[in-house]
C-alpha positions as CSV (number, residue, x, y, z in Angstrom):
1,X,-32.5,-1.4,-5.5
2,X,-30.0,1.0,-7.0
3,X,-26.7,-0.5,-8.0
4,X,-23.5,0.4,-9.9
5,X,-23.4,-1.1,-13.3
6,X,-19.5,-1.4,-13.4
7,X,-18.1,-4.7,-12.3
8,X,-16.9,-4.8,-8.6
9,X,-13.6,-6.4,-9.4
10,X,-10.7,-5.8,-11.8
11,X,-10.0,-8.8,-14.1
12,X,-6.3,-9.3,-14.6
13,X,-4.5,-12.4,-15.7
14,X,-1.3,-14.0,-14.5
15,X,1.6,-13.0,-14.4
16,X,0.0,-9.4,-13.9
17,X,-0.8,-10.2,-10.2
18,X,1.6,-7.3,-9.6
19,X,-1.8,-5.4,-9.9
20,X,-3.4,-7.2,-6.9
21,X,-3.0,-3.9,-4.7
22,X,-4.5,-1.8,-7.4
23,X,-7.4,-4.3,-7.7
24,X,-7.9,-4.2,-3.9
25,X,-8.1,-0.6,-3.9
26,X,-10.8,-0.7,-6.7
27,X,-12.8,-3.3,-4.9
28,X,-12.7,-1.4,-1.7
29,X,-13.8,1.8,-3.6
30,X,-16.7,0.0,-5.2
31,X,-17.8,-1.4,-1.8
32,X,-17.7,2.1,-0.3
33,X,-19.7,3.6,-3.2
34,X,-22.1,0.8,-3.0
35,X,-22.7,1.3,0.7
36,X,-23.4,4.9,-0.1
37,X,-25.9,4.0,-2.6
38,X,-27.6,1.8,-0.2
39,X,-27.7,4.7,2.2
40,X,-29.4,6.5,-0.5
41,X,-32.0,3.9,-1.2
42,X,-32.6,3.8,2.5
43,X,-33.2,7.6,2.8
44,X,-35.8,7.6,-0.1
45,X,-37.5,4.5,1.3
46,X,-38.0,6.4,4.6
47,X,-40.1,9.2,2.8
48,X,-42.0,6.7,0.7
49,X,-40.0,7.1,-2.6
50,X,-42.1,10.1,-4.0
51,X,-41.5,11.1,-7.4
52,X,-39.8,14.4,-8.4
53,X,-36.7,16.1,-7.2
54,X,-34.4,14.4,-4.7
55,X,-34.1,16.0,-1.3
56,X,-31.0,17.8,-0.3
57,X,-30.1,14.8,1.8
58,X,-30.6,12.4,-0.8
59,X,-28.5,14.4,-3.3
60,X,-25.7,14.8,-0.7
61,X,-25.4,11.0,-0.3
62,X,-25.0,10.6,-4.1
63,X,-22.6,13.5,-4.1
64,X,-20.5,11.8,-1.6
65,X,-20.6,8.6,-3.7
66,X,-19.2,10.5,-6.6
67,X,-16.4,12.0,-4.6
68,X,-15.6,8.5,-3.3
69,X,-15.4,7.1,-6.9
70,X,-13.1,9.9,-8.0
71,X,-10.8,9.5,-4.9
72,X,-10.7,5.8,-5.6
73,X,-9.5,6.5,-9.4
74,X,-6.8,8.7,-7.8
75,X,-5.6,5.9,-5.3
76,X,-5.9,3.1,-8.0
77,X,-3.8,4.9,-10.6
78,X,-1.1,6.0,-8.2
79,X,-0.8,2.4,-6.9
80,X,-0.7,1.1,-10.6
81,X,2.1,3.5,-11.3
82,X,4.1,2.4,-8.2
83,X,3.8,-1.0,-8.9
84,X,4.2,-1.5,-12.7
85,X,6.5,1.3,-14.0
86,X,9.7,-0.6,-13.5
87,X,8.7,-3.9,-15.1
88,X,7.0,-2.0,-17.8
89,X,10.1,-0.1,-18.6
90,X,11.7,-3.5,-19.6
91,X,8.8,-4.4,-21.9
92,X,7.3,-1.4,-23.4
93,X,9.0,1.1,-25.6
94,X,6.5,3.9,-25.3
95,X,6.9,3.6,-21.4
96,X,10.6,3.8,-21.8
97,X,10.2,6.8,-24.2
98,X,8.1,8.6,-21.6
99,X,10.9,7.9,-18.9
100,X,13.6,9.2,-21.2
101,X,11.7,12.5,-21.8
102,X,11.3,12.8,-18.1
103,X,15.1,12.5,-17.6
104,X,15.7,14.8,-20.5
105,X,13.5,17.6,-18.9
106,X,15.1,17.2,-15.6
107,X,18.6,17.5,-17.1
108,X,17.4,20.7,-18.9
109,X,15.9,22.1,-15.7
110,X,12.5,21.9,-17.0
111,X,10.7,19.9,-14.3
112,X,7.8,21.4,-12.2
113,X,9.2,19.8,-9.0
114,X,9.4,22.0,-6.0
115,X,12.9,20.8,-5.2
116,X,14.0,21.6,-8.8
117,X,18.0,21.5,-9.2
118,X,19.7,23.0,-12.1
119,X,20.3,20.5,-14.8
120,X,24.0,20.0,-13.8
121,X,23.2,19.7,-10.1
122,X,20.4,17.1,-10.8
123,X,22.8,15.1,-13.0
124,X,25.5,15.2,-10.5
125,X,23.1,14.0,-7.6
126,X,21.9,11.0,-9.7
127,X,25.5,10.0,-10.8
128,X,26.6,10.1,-7.2
129,X,23.9,7.8,-6.1
130,X,24.7,4.3,-5.3
131,X,21.9,3.1,-7.7
132,X,21.4,6.0,-10.3
133,X,18.9,4.1,-12.4
134,X,16.8,3.2,-9.1
135,X,17.0,6.9,-8.2
136,X,15.7,8.0,-11.6
137,X,12.8,5.7,-11.6
138,X,11.9,6.9,-8.0
139,X,11.9,10.2,-9.1
140,X,9.7,9.5,-12.2
141,X,7.2,7.7,-9.9
142,X,7.1,11.0,-7.6
143,X,6.6,13.0,-10.8
144,X,3.8,10.8,-11.9
145,X,2.0,10.6,-8.6
146,X,2.8,14.0,-7.0
147,X,-0.4,15.7,-8.0
148,X,-4.0,14.6,-7.7
149,X,-5.0,12.4,-10.7
150,X,-8.6,13.4,-10.5
151,X,-9.1,15.0,-14.0
152,X,-9.4,13.8,-17.6
153,X,-6.1,15.3,-18.4
154,X,-4.4,13.4,-15.7
155,X,-5.9,10.1,-16.3
156,X,-4.9,10.5,-20.0
157,X,-1.3,11.4,-18.8
158,X,-1.1,8.4,-16.6
159,X,-2.5,6.0,-19.1
160,X,0.0,7.1,-21.6
161,X,2.8,6.9,-19.0
162,X,1.7,3.1,-18.6
163,X,1.9,2.5,-22.2
164,X,-1.9,2.2,-22.7
165,X,-3.2,3.6,-26.0
166,X,-6.4,5.5,-25.7
167,X,-7.6,3.8,-28.9
168,X,-7.8,0.5,-26.8
169,X,-9.5,1.8,-23.7
170,X,-11.5,4.4,-25.5
171,X,-11.7,6.9,-22.6
172,X,-14.7,9.3,-22.9
173,X,-12.7,12.6,-22.6
174,X,-15.6,15.0,-22.9
175,X,-17.8,13.1,-20.4
176,X,-14.9,12.8,-17.8
177,X,-14.2,16.4,-18.1
178,X,-17.9,17.0,-17.3
179,X,-17.7,14.6,-14.4
180,X,-14.7,16.2,-12.8
181,X,-16.2,19.6,-13.1
182,X,-19.1,18.4,-11.1
183,X,-16.8,16.8,-8.7
184,X,-14.8,20.1,-8.1
185,X,-17.9,22.0,-7.6
186,X,-19.0,19.6,-4.9
187,X,-15.6,19.5,-3.3
188,X,-14.5,23.2,-3.4
189,X,-17.9,25.0,-3.7
190,X,-20.4,22.6,-1.8
191,X,-22.4,22.7,-5.0
192,X,-23.7,26.0,-4.0
193,X,-25.4,28.2,-6.5
194,X,-26.6,31.5,-4.8
195,X,-28.2,32.7,-8.0
196,X,-30.7,30.1,-7.9
197,X,-34.3,31.1,-7.3
198,X,-35.3,28.7,-4.6
199,X,-32.9,26.1,-3.6
200,X,-29.4,27.5,-3.2
201,X,-27.4,24.3,-4.1
202,X,-27.4,22.9,-7.7
203,X,-30.0,20.3,-8.2
204,X,-28.4,17.0,-9.3
205,X,-30.4,14.1,-10.6
206,X,-30.2,10.5,-9.5
207,X,-29.4,9.3,-13.0
208,X,-26.7,11.7,-13.6
209,X,-24.8,11.4,-10.3
210,X,-25.1,7.5,-10.4
211,X,-23.8,7.5,-14.1
212,X,-20.9,9.8,-13.2
213,X,-19.7,7.5,-10.5
214,X,-20.1,4.4,-12.7
215,X,-18.3,6.1,-15.5
216,X,-15.1,7.0,-13.5
217,X,-14.9,3.7,-11.9
218,X,-15.3,1.8,-15.1
219,X,-12.8,4.0,-16.8
220,X,-10.1,3.2,-14.2
221,X,-11.0,-0.4,-14.3
222,X,-10.4,-0.5,-18.1
223,X,-7.1,1.3,-17.8
224,X,-5.7,-1.0,-15.2
225,X,-7.0,-4.1,-17.2
226,X,-5.1,-2.7,-20.2
227,X,-2.0,-2.3,-18.2
228,X,-2.4,-6.0,-17.1
229,X,-2.3,-7.1,-20.8
230,X,1.2,-5.5,-21.0
231,X,2.9,-7.2,-18.2
């Protein structure tokens, strides 16, 4: 029976139950990916588990498992940002430094936000708000969660915003870049390779697709657990 190697739950200690929503999303992702892997095993069993290259159907099931894993990473990290940025601002200087850099950029009109104000207009709108600090935190959360977090660079950016040192979680950046490149080819190109001699879709191995799903899930688990130690 094929299984994921990463744990099916995120382990956090009190008082970090603020991470319960993130942990639930991770668990649901793990369950969904595991269900796809079971479907993969069933598909192989129906053809007698012959050796050799996987069929297109079998590869598609594992492709879906990888895509689901990456979507889970996005959802888990965004929930973690929403739930922990404010308490982390009170406890972690590196998180506060990132928040201050965000405010400085907005005042200078350097944000990539679609609704970008001039620095003066932004400052005026914040100061006119009934709760200026709350407004700034909400804007910061929107900035951190506005785009997809499904890339090695975004995972690193998010970890840094949450005060997580990569020396602690030891994110394998080259491997993540490789995995998200595969994910993007599946999502945006259907993994098609018209230059191939026979099969016109890239051939993916069982080991590589499963390891890719495992790696992204284990990465987000370690990031969230590291956040839990800082709360």
